[in-house]
PyMOL commands that place a pseudoatom at each C-alpha (Angstrom):
pseudoatom trace, name=CA, resn=MET, resi=1, chain=A, elem=C, hetatm=0, pos=[113.233, 117.162, 95.350]
pseudoatom trace, name=CA, resn=ASP, resi=2, chain=A, elem=C, hetatm=0, pos=[110.380, 115.766, 97.468]
pseudoatom trace, name=CA, resn=MET, resi=3, chain=A, elem=C, hetatm=0, pos=[108.557, 119.085, 97.210]
pseudoatom trace, name=CA, resn=MET, resi=4, chain=A, elem=C, hetatm=0, pos=[108.662, 118.871, 93.412]
pseudoatom trace, name=CA, resn=ASP, resi=5, chain=A, elem=C, hetatm=0, pos=[107.356, 115.289, 93.486]
pseudoatom trace, name=CA, resn=ASP, resi=6, chain=A, elem=C, hetatm=0, pos=[104.519, 116.384, 95.805]
pseudoatom trace, name=CA, resn=PHE, resi=7, chain=A, elem=C, hetatm=0, pos=[103.704, 119.243, 93.436]
pseudoatom trace, name=CA, resn=ASP, resi=8, chain=A, elem=C, hetatm=0, pos=[103.771, 116.895, 90.403]
pseudoatom trace, name=CA, resn=THR, resi=9, chain=A, elem=C, hetatm=0, pos=[101.437, 114.443, 92.128]
pseudoatom trace, name=CA, resn=LEU, resi=10, chain=A, elem=C, hetatm=0, pos=[99.037, 117.182, 93.217]
pseudoatom trace, name=CA, resn=PHE, resi=11, chain=A, elem=C, hetatm=0, pos=[99.097, 118.839, 89.787]
pseudoatom trace, name=CA, resn=PHE, resi=12, chain=A, elem=C, hetatm=0, pos=[98.483, 115.482, 88.087]
pseudoatom trace, name=CA, resn=ASN, resi=13, chain=A, elem=C, hetatm=0, pos=[95.558, 114.542, 90.347]
pseudoatom trace, name=CA, resn=GLU, resi=14, chain=A, elem=C, hetatm=0, pos=[93.872, 117.960, 90.590]
pseudoatom trace, name=CA, resn=VAL, resi=15, chain=A, elem=C, hetatm=0, pos=[94.508, 119.535, 87.179]
pseudoatom trace, name=CA, resn=LEU, resi=16, chain=A, elem=C, hetatm=0, pos=[95.371, 116.924, 84.569]
pseudoatom trace, name=CA, resn=ARG, resi=17, chain=A, elem=C, hetatm=0, pos=[93.005, 114.179, 85.733]
pseudoatom trace, name=CA, resn=PRO, resi=18, chain=A, elem=C, hetatm=0, pos=[89.961, 115.852, 87.346]
pseudoatom trace, name=CA, resn=GLN, resi=19, chain=A, elem=C, hetatm=0, pos=[87.110, 113.487, 88.071]
pseudoatom trace, name=CA, resn=ASN, resi=20, chain=A, elem=C, hetatm=0, pos=[83.931, 114.205, 86.156]
pseudoatom trace, name=CA, resn=LEU, resi=21, chain=A, elem=C, hetatm=0, pos=[80.682, 113.697, 88.055]
pseudoatom trace, name=CA, resn=ILE, resi=22, chain=A, elem=C, hetatm=0, pos=[77.683, 112.555, 86.050]
pseudoatom trace, name=CA, resn=PRO, resi=23, chain=A, elem=C, hetatm=0, pos=[74.590, 114.588, 86.921]
pseudoatom trace, name=CA, resn=MET, resi=24, chain=A, elem=C, hetatm=0, pos=[71.242, 112.946, 87.540]
pseudoatom trace, name=CA, resn=LYS, resi=25, chain=A, elem=C, hetatm=0, pos=[68.447, 113.472, 85.057]
pseudoatom trace, name=CA, resn=PRO, resi=26, chain=A, elem=C, hetatm=0, pos=[66.271, 116.349, 86.322]
pseudoatom trace, name=CA, resn=GLU, resi=27, chain=A, elem=C, hetatm=0, pos=[62.846, 115.375, 87.634]
pseudoatom trace, name=CA, resn=PRO, resi=28, chain=A, elem=C, hetatm=0, pos=[59.755, 117.417, 86.795]
pseudoatom trace, name=CA, resn=ILE, resi=29, chain=A, elem=C, hetatm=0, pos=[58.723, 119.586, 89.756]
pseudoatom trace, name=CA, resn=ASP, resi=30, chain=A, elem=C, hetatm=0, pos=[55.080, 118.432, 89.838]
pseudoatom trace, name=CA, resn=GLN, resi=31, chain=A, elem=C, hetatm=0, pos=[55.972, 114.707, 90.315]
pseudoatom trace, name=CA, resn=PRO, resi=32, chain=A, elem=C, hetatm=0, pos=[56.823, 113.385, 93.770]
pseudoatom trace, name=CA, resn=GLU, resi=33, chain=A, elem=C, hetatm=0, pos=[60.316, 111.871, 93.885]
pseudoatom trace, name=CA, resn=SER, resi=34, chain=A, elem=C, hetatm=0, pos=[60.662, 108.249, 94.919]
pseudoatom trace, name=CA, resn=VAL, resi=35, chain=A, elem=C, hetatm=0, pos=[63.694, 106.041, 95.460]
pseudoatom trace, name=CA, resn=THR, resi=36, chain=A, elem=C, hetatm=0, pos=[62.745, 103.879, 92.484]
pseudoatom trace, name=CA, resn=SER, resi=37, chain=A, elem=C, hetatm=0, pos=[62.395, 106.798, 90.078]
pseudoatom trace, name=CA, resn=THR, resi=38, chain=A, elem=C, hetatm=0, pos=[65.653, 108.329, 91.257]
pseudoatom trace, name=CA, resn=TRP, resi=39, chain=A, elem=C, hetatm=0, pos=[67.686, 105.170, 90.649]
pseudoatom trace, name=CA, resn=THR, resi=40, chain=A, elem=C, hetatm=0, pos=[66.011, 104.149, 87.390]
pseudoatom trace, name=CA, resn=ASN, resi=41, chain=A, elem=C, hetatm=0, pos=[66.168, 107.566, 85.700]
pseudoatom trace, name=CA, resn=LEU, resi=42, chain=A, elem=C, hetatm=0, pos=[69.881, 108.247, 85.952]
pseudoatom trace, name=CA, resn=TYR, resi=43, chain=A, elem=C, hetatm=0, pos=[71.360, 110.325, 83.171]
pseudoatom trace, name=CA, resn=ASP, resi=44, chain=A, elem=C, hetatm=0, pos=[73.810, 108.203, 81.131]
pseudoatom trace, name=CA, resn=ALA, resi=45, chain=A, elem=C, hetatm=0, pos=[73.379, 105.174, 83.395]
pseudoatom trace, name=CA, resn=SER, resi=46, chain=A, elem=C, hetatm=0, pos=[76.078, 103.100, 81.735]
pseudoatom trace, name=CA, resn=MET, resi=47, chain=A, elem=C, hetatm=0, pos=[79.313, 104.936, 82.359]
pseudoatom trace, name=CA, resn=THR, resi=48, chain=A, elem=C, hetatm=0, pos=[82.968, 104.192, 81.882]
pseudoatom trace, name=CA, resn=LYS, resi=49, chain=A, elem=C, hetatm=0, pos=[85.550, 105.056, 84.480]
pseudoatom trace, name=CA, resn=GLU, resi=50, chain=A, elem=C, hetatm=0, pos=[89.106, 105.313, 83.240]
pseudoatom trace, name=CA, resn=MET, resi=51, chain=A, elem=C, hetatm=0, pos=[91.446, 103.838, 85.836]
pseudoatom trace, name=CA, resn=PHE, resi=52, chain=A, elem=C, hetatm=0, pos=[94.535, 103.210, 83.687]
pseudoatom trace, name=CA, resn=ASN, resi=53, chain=A, elem=C, hetatm=0, pos=[96.115, 105.265, 80.927]
pseudoatom trace, name=CA, resn=MET, resi=54, chain=A, elem=C, hetatm=0, pos=[98.950, 104.321, 78.587]
pseudoatom trace, name=CA, resn=THR, resi=55, chain=A, elem=C, hetatm=0, pos=[100.571, 106.986, 76.401]
pseudoatom trace, name=CA, resn=VAL, resi=56, chain=A, elem=C, hetatm=0, pos=[103.315, 106.278, 73.866]
pseudoatom trace, name=CA, resn=GLU, resi=57, chain=A, elem=C, hetatm=0, pos=[105.564, 108.990, 72.444]
pseudoatom trace, name=CA, resn=TRP, resi=58, chain=A, elem=C, hetatm=0, pos=[108.052, 108.400, 69.649]
pseudoatom trace, name=CA, resn=PHE, resi=59, chain=A, elem=C, hetatm=0, pos=[110.818, 110.861, 68.795]
pseudoatom trace, name=CA, resn=GLY, resi=60, chain=A, elem=C, hetatm=0, pos=[113.738, 109.829, 66.563]
pseudoatom trace, name=CA, resn=THR, resi=61, chain=A, elem=C, hetatm=0, pos=[115.407, 106.801, 68.156]
pseudoatom trace, name=CA, resn=ASP, resi=62, chain=A, elem=C, hetatm=0, pos=[113.550, 107.228, 71.464]
pseudoatom trace, name=CA, resn=LEU, resi=63, chain=A, elem=C, hetatm=0, pos=[110.231, 105.615, 72.382]
pseudoatom trace, name=CA, resn=THR, resi=64, chain=A, elem=C, hetatm=0, pos=[108.704, 106.520, 75.737]
pseudoatom trace, name=CA, resn=VAL, resi=65, chain=A, elem=C, hetatm=0, pos=[105.796, 104.661, 77.337]
pseudoatom trace, name=CA, resn=TYR, resi=66, chain=A, elem=C, hetatm=0, pos=[103.919, 106.404, 80.152]
pseudoatom trace, name=CA, resn=LEU, resi=67, chain=A, elem=C, hetatm=0, pos=[101.685, 104.275, 82.373]
pseudoatom trace, name=CA, resn=ASP, resi=68, chain=A, elem=C, hetatm=0, pos=[99.556, 106.076, 84.932]
pseudoatom trace, name=CA, resn=GLY, resi=69, chain=A, elem=C, hetatm=0, pos=[96.307, 105.614, 86.715]
pseudoatom trace, name=CA, resn=THR, resi=70, chain=A, elem=C, hetatm=0, pos=[94.583, 104.840, 89.951]
pseudoatom trace, name=CA, resn=LEU, resi=71, chain=A, elem=C, hetatm=0, pos=[94.653, 101.450, 91.593]
pseudoatom trace, name=CA, resn=GLU, resi=72, chain=A, elem=C, hetatm=0, pos=[91.360, 100.739, 93.339]
pseudoatom trace, name=CA, resn=ARG, resi=73, chain=A, elem=C, hetatm=0, pos=[91.881, 98.942, 96.633]
pseudoatom trace, name=CA, resn=PHE, resi=74, chain=A, elem=C, hetatm=0, pos=[88.202, 98.103, 97.317]
pseudoatom trace, name=CA, resn=ASN, resi=75, chain=A, elem=C, hetatm=0, pos=[87.958, 95.826, 94.312]
pseudoatom trace, name=CA, resn=PRO, resi=76, chain=A, elem=C, hetatm=0, pos=[91.516, 95.270, 93.056]
pseudoatom trace, name=CA, resn=MET, resi=77, chain=A, elem=C, hetatm=0, pos=[91.784, 94.547, 89.369]
pseudoatom trace, name=CA, resn=ARG, resi=78, chain=A, elem=C, hetatm=0, pos=[94.452, 93.650, 86.880]
pseudoatom trace, name=CA, resn=TYR, resi=79, chain=A, elem=C, hetatm=0, pos=[95.042, 96.468, 84.400]
pseudoatom trace, name=CA, resn=THR, resi=80, chain=A, elem=C, hetatm=0, pos=[96.356, 95.481, 80.979]
pseudoatom trace, name=CA, resn=GLY, resi=81, chain=A, elem=C, hetatm=0, pos=[97.542, 97.647, 78.110]
pseudoatom trace, name=CA, resn=THR, resi=82, chain=A, elem=C, hetatm=0, pos=[98.876, 96.468, 74.750]
pseudoatom trace, name=CA, resn=PHE, resi=83, chain=A, elem=C, hetatm=0, pos=[101.291, 98.154, 72.350]
pseudoatom trace, name=CA, resn=LYS, resi=84, chain=A, elem=C, hetatm=0, pos=[102.915, 96.485, 69.323]
pseudoatom trace, name=CA, resn=ASP, resi=85, chain=A, elem=C, hetatm=0, pos=[101.388, 93.158, 70.445]
pseudoatom trace, name=CA, resn=GLU, resi=86, chain=A, elem=C, hetatm=0, pos=[103.193, 93.332, 73.816]
pseudoatom trace, name=CA, resn=LYS, resi=87, chain=A, elem=C, hetatm=0, pos=[101.299, 93.478, 77.117]
pseudoatom trace, name=CA, resn=PHE, resi=88, chain=A, elem=C, hetatm=0, pos=[101.856, 95.831, 80.039]
pseudoatom trace, name=CA, resn=ILE, resi=89, chain=A, elem=C, hetatm=0, pos=[100.236, 94.521, 83.251]
pseudoatom trace, name=CA, resn=ILE, resi=90, chain=A, elem=C, hetatm=0, pos=[99.651, 96.360, 86.537]
pseudoatom trace, name=CA, resn=GLU, resi=91, chain=A, elem=C, hetatm=0, pos=[98.164, 94.714, 89.626]
pseudoatom trace, name=CA, resn=GLU, resi=92, chain=A, elem=C, hetatm=0, pos=[98.192, 94.791, 93.410]
pseudoatom trace, name=CA, resn=ASN, resi=93, chain=A, elem=C, hetatm=0, pos=[99.658, 91.998, 95.504]
pseudoatom trace, name=CA, resn=GLU, resi=94, chain=A, elem=C, hetatm=0, pos=[98.924, 92.795, 99.170]
pseudoatom trace, name=CA, resn=ASP, resi=95, chain=A, elem=C, hetatm=0, pos=[101.367, 95.597, 100.016]
pseudoatom trace, name=CA, resn=ARG, resi=96, chain=A, elem=C, hetatm=0, pos=[103.144, 95.700, 96.627]
pseudoatom trace, name=CA, resn=LEU, resi=97, chain=A, elem=C, hetatm=0, pos=[102.283, 97.241, 93.281]
pseudoatom trace, name=CA, resn=ILE, resi=98, chain=A, elem=C, hetatm=0, pos=[103.432, 94.785, 90.599]
pseudoatom trace, name=CA, resn=ILE, resi=99, chain=A, elem=C, hetatm=0, pos=[104.135, 95.951, 87.046]
pseudoatom trace, name=CA, resn=LEU, resi=100, chain=A, elem=C, hetatm=0, pos=[105.124, 93.643, 84.214]
pseudoatom trace, name=CA, resn=ALA, resi=101, chain=A, elem=C, hetatm=0, pos=[106.583, 95.265, 81.096]
pseudoatom trace, name=CA, resn=PRO, resi=102, chain=A, elem=C, hetatm=0, pos=[108.239, 93.852, 77.977]
pseudoatom trace, name=CA, resn=THR, resi=103, chain=A, elem=C, hetatm=0, pos=[111.987, 94.415, 77.547]
pseudoatom trace, name=CA, resn=ASN, resi=104, chain=A, elem=C, hetatm=0, pos=[111.548, 95.060, 73.841]
pseudoatom trace, name=CA, resn=LEU, resi=105, chain=A, elem=C, hetatm=0, pos=[108.842, 96.371, 71.525]
pseudoatom trace, name=CA, resn=GLU, resi=106, chain=A, elem=C, hetatm=0, pos=[109.753, 95.026, 68.082]
pseudoatom trace, name=CA, resn=ASN, resi=107, chain=A, elem=C, hetatm=0, pos=[113.184, 96.690, 67.493]
pseudoatom trace, name=CA, resn=TRP, resi=108, chain=A, elem=C, hetatm=0, pos=[113.000, 98.971, 70.539]
pseudoatom trace, name=CA, resn=LEU, resi=109, chain=A, elem=C, hetatm=0, pos=[114.923, 97.919, 73.691]
pseudoatom trace, name=CA, resn=LEU, resi=110, chain=A, elem=C, hetatm=0, pos=[114.075, 98.985, 77.226]
pseudoatom trace, name=CA, resn=THR, resi=111, chain=A, elem=C, hetatm=0, pos=[117.048, 101.030, 78.484]
pseudoatom trace, name=CA, resn=GLU, resi=112, chain=A, elem=C, hetatm=0, pos=[115.714, 102.938, 81.513]
pseudoatom trace, name=CA, resn=MET, resi=113, chain=A, elem=C, hetatm=0, pos=[112.656, 103.212, 83.738]
pseudoatom trace, name=CA, resn=LYS, resi=114, chain=A, elem=C, hetatm=0, pos=[111.311, 105.647, 86.310]
pseudoatom trace, name=CA, resn=MET, resi=115, chain=A, elem=C, hetatm=0, pos=[108.698, 104.566, 88.818]
pseudoatom trace, name=CA, resn=MET, resi=116, chain=A, elem=C, hetatm=0, pos=[106.810, 107.147, 90.881]
pseudoatom trace, name=CA, resn=ASP, resi=117, chain=A, elem=C, hetatm=0, pos=[109.191, 109.026, 93.206]
pseudoatom trace, name=CA, resn=GLU, resi=118, chain=A, elem=C, hetatm=0, pos=[112.199, 106.787, 92.571]
pseudoatom trace, name=CA, resn=PRO, resi=119, chain=A, elem=C, hetatm=0, pos=[115.146, 107.944, 90.419]
pseudoatom trace, name=CA, resn=LYS, resi=120, chain=A, elem=C, hetatm=0, pos=[115.648, 106.670, 86.857]
pseudoatom trace, name=CA, resn=LYS, resi=121, chain=A, elem=C, hetatm=0, pos=[117.138, 103.170, 86.714]
pseudoatom trace, name=CA, resn=LYS, resi=122, chain=A, elem=C, hetatm=0, pos=[119.072, 101.595, 83.857]
pseudoatom trace, name=CA, resn=THR, resi=123, chain=A, elem=C, hetatm=0, pos=[118.118, 98.106, 82.659]
pseudoatom trace, name=CA, resn=ASP, resi=124, chain=A, elem=C, hetatm=0, pos=[120.258, 95.242, 81.377]
pseudoatom trace, name=CA, resn=GLN, resi=125, chain=A, elem=C, hetatm=0, pos=[118.620, 95.393, 77.898]
pseudoatom trace, name=CA, resn=ALA, resi=126, chain=A, elem=C, hetatm=0, pos=[117.642, 91.725, 77.626]
pseudoatom trace, name=CA, resn=ILE, resi=127, chain=A, elem=C, hetatm=0, pos=[115.683, 90.744, 74.505]
pseudoatom trace, name=CA, resn=ASN, resi=128, chain=A, elem=C, hetatm=0, pos=[112.257, 89.026, 74.497]
pseudoatom trace, name=CA, resn=GLN, resi=129, chain=A, elem=C, hetatm=0, pos=[111.789, 88.999, 78.250]
pseudoatom trace, name=CA, resn=VAL, resi=130, chain=A, elem=C, hetatm=0, pos=[109.473, 90.618, 80.766]
pseudoatom trace, name=CA, resn=VAL, resi=131, chain=A, elem=C, hetatm=0, pos=[110.730, 92.869, 83.526]
pseudoatom trace, name=CA, resn=VAL, resi=132, chain=A, elem=C, hetatm=0, pos=[108.876, 92.641, 86.845]
pseudoatom trace, name=CA, resn=LEU, resi=133, chain=A, elem=C, hetatm=0, pos=[108.804, 95.869, 88.851]
pseudoatom trace, name=CA, resn=GLU, resi=134, chain=A, elem=C, hetatm=0, pos=[107.636, 96.075, 92.447]
pseudoatom trace, name=CA, resn=TYR, resi=135, chain=A, elem=C, hetatm=0, pos=[106.737, 99.192, 94.381]
pseudoatom trace, name=CA, resn=PRO, resi=136, chain=A, elem=C, hetatm=0, pos=[105.768, 99.185, 98.086]
pseudoatom trace, name=CA, resn=ILE, resi=137, chain=A, elem=C, hetatm=0, pos=[102.286, 100.500, 98.886]
pseudoatom trace, name=CA, resn=GLU, resi=138, chain=A, elem=C, hetatm=0, pos=[100.516, 100.892, 102.185]
pseudoatom trace, name=CA, resn=ARG, resi=139, chain=A, elem=C, hetatm=0, pos=[97.898, 98.403, 103.230]
pseudoatom trace, name=CA, resn=GLY, resi=140, chain=A, elem=C, hetatm=0, pos=[94.397, 99.701, 103.560]
pseudoatom trace, name=CA, resn=TYR, resi=141, chain=A, elem=C, hetatm=0, pos=[91.437, 100.855, 101.546]
pseudoatom trace, name=CA, resn=GLY, resi=142, chain=A, elem=C, hetatm=0, pos=[90.873, 103.607, 99.034]
pseudoatom trace, name=CA, resn=SER, resi=143, chain=A, elem=C, hetatm=0, pos=[92.764, 104.210, 95.849]
pseudoatom trace, name=CA, resn=ILE, resi=144, chain=A, elem=C, hetatm=0, pos=[96.425, 104.696, 95.032]
pseudoatom trace, name=CA, resn=SER, resi=145, chain=A, elem=C, hetatm=0, pos=[97.747, 106.761, 92.142]
pseudoatom trace, name=CA, resn=PHE, resi=146, chain=A, elem=C, hetatm=0, pos=[100.645, 105.303, 90.208]
pseudoatom trace, name=CA, resn=ALA, resi=147, chain=A, elem=C, hetatm=0, pos=[102.937, 106.496, 87.424]
pseudoatom trace, name=CA, resn=LEU, resi=148, chain=A, elem=C, hetatm=0, pos=[105.661, 104.698, 85.513]
pseudoatom trace, name=CA, resn=THR, resi=149, chain=A, elem=C, hetatm=0, pos=[107.796, 105.833, 82.591]
pseudoatom trace, name=CA, resn=LEU, resi=150, chain=A, elem=C, hetatm=0, pos=[109.616, 103.319, 80.404]
pseudoatom trace, name=CA, resn=PHE, resi=151, chain=A, elem=C, hetatm=0, pos=[112.360, 104.514, 78.046]
pseudoatom trace, name=CA, resn=TYR, resi=152, chain=A, elem=C, hetatm=0, pos=[113.070, 102.438, 74.927]
pseudoatom trace, name=CA, resn=LYS, resi=153, chain=A, elem=C, hetatm=0, pos=[115.833, 102.983, 72.322]
pseudoatom trace, name=CA, resn=PHE, resi=154, chain=A, elem=C, hetatm=0, pos=[115.814, 101.771, 68.737]
pseudoatom trace, name=CA, resn=ALA, resi=155, chain=A, elem=C, hetatm=0, pos=[118.255, 98.856, 68.398]
for i in range(1, 155): cmd.bond("trace and resi %d" % i, "trace and resi %d" % (i + 1))
show_as sticks, trace
zoom trace
């Protein structure tokens, strides 16, 4: 089972979410290159880096919310996604990844969840509350990939 999880993580990071590098604007050959010209003539200088992705799939009485992304440890942020006026929040708290998710989305109730390499867990199906999920992460620098799947049923 661990081998499959390792494969899924590698496949996700290397194939599904490859990082795109933005090339620098080419300089004419006859002009000498300086530090100032290099840093002021960047191609597409204002860029957006996607660190958090939320995908919602609806099929019959099932609604599935996928939350995935990369948590940056150098400058930790709070990632927020909204669906049906309900917020999903992901943040780092020292050596824990904290995820807050609503227990219901209008008439849909949270029934199960799967976080990273842990097995699916059933929930108590409380209405109009927020579930707080914690996942241990190693201390240090760099970035950490995360993935969470929330399963909702129509009530």
